[in-house]
N, C-alpha and C positions, 0 to 999 in steps of 0.2 A: 290816605285820609279817609276816616270813616264818614259815611253819608248815607242818606236815604233819598231815593229818587222815585218820585210818584208819576203816574201816568193814568190816562183814562178819562179825564175830566172832559167837559164839553157842554153843548147845548141840546136840550131834549124837551119835548113837550110833556106837559102834565100827564101822568099815567104811565110814562115810558120808564126805561131802565138804563142804567149805566154800571160799568164795572170799573172800579179804581183798583190799581196795583201799586205796590210799593216794594221796591227792592233794597235791601240793605247791603252796603258794600263795606268790607272790612269791619263788620260788627259781628262778634261771635255769638250766634244764636241767642238773640235778645230774650230775656225772660218774659217780657210783655211787649206786645205790639199793638198798635191801635190807630184809630182815626178820630180826628177832632175837626171841628169846624170853627171859623172865626167868631161868628155870632156878633152881637152888638156891644158886648161889654169888653173889658180889657183882657179878660182871660178867655182862652179858646174853650169851646164847649165840647164835652165828651159826646162822641157819636158811638163808638163800640171799641172794645179792647178784647185781646185774646192772649192767653198765656201760652207758653211753649207746650203745655200739656193739653191744650185745646179748650180750656175754660174760658167762656165768653161773658161779657158784660155789655149790655145795650142800653142806650138811652131810651126812656119811655116814648119819646117822640118817634122813634124809628123801629120799635118793636113790631115784628110781623112784617116789616117791609124791607129792611136791610139785613143782610147776612155777612158776618165777617168770617174769614177763614185764613189759614196760613199754611205755607209749605216750608217747614223747617229746613229741608235739604237745600231749597232755593233761597233761604232767608227772605222770603217774600210773604207779605200780607195783602189780602184782597178785601175789597168791600163791594158786594153785589147790591146794588140799590134798585129796588123795584117800586112800582106805584108812586113814582116821584111826584112831589107837590112843589108849587112855587116857593113855599116857605123853606124848601130844602136848598134853595139857591145860596151859595156861599163859597168861600174858599176852604177846601178840605186839606187838612195837614196830616201827614203820617207821623207817627211817634214811636220810638223804640226805647226800651229801658233795659239796661244791663245791670243786674244787681252785682255781679262780681267786680265790675269796674266803677260802679256807682255813676255811670254816665247815662245821660238822657240825650237822645237824638231827635231832631226834627227834620222833616223834609221841607222843600221849598214851597209847597202848596200847589194845588191844582184847582182851577175854577170849575164849578159845576152850576150851571144856569138852567132853571126849569121854567119854561114859559107856559102861560095859562091859555 
């Protein structure tokens, strides 16, 4: 069964760093992988995405602080989060999109808590 498994969340003080990882299992080289966070609305908010060719898209709120990267050979996407702020506290979800199968996959979410 295809799935995404996240890891790396936790508690950190403001100004600190965390690195999230997401491994895709039985998902053939997703075209787009990315990170979203729950936010306060019904839809999850974009944090950053990256294509299989390495093109990235970052939310304005994280530009200059978060870096998304991926290892296609390992079917893994990373989110390096630096200079964390209390407002970054949220549940972070990994997402993968496969154009060939028209499937969208979500991970189970990992909690990130930034204390002031």
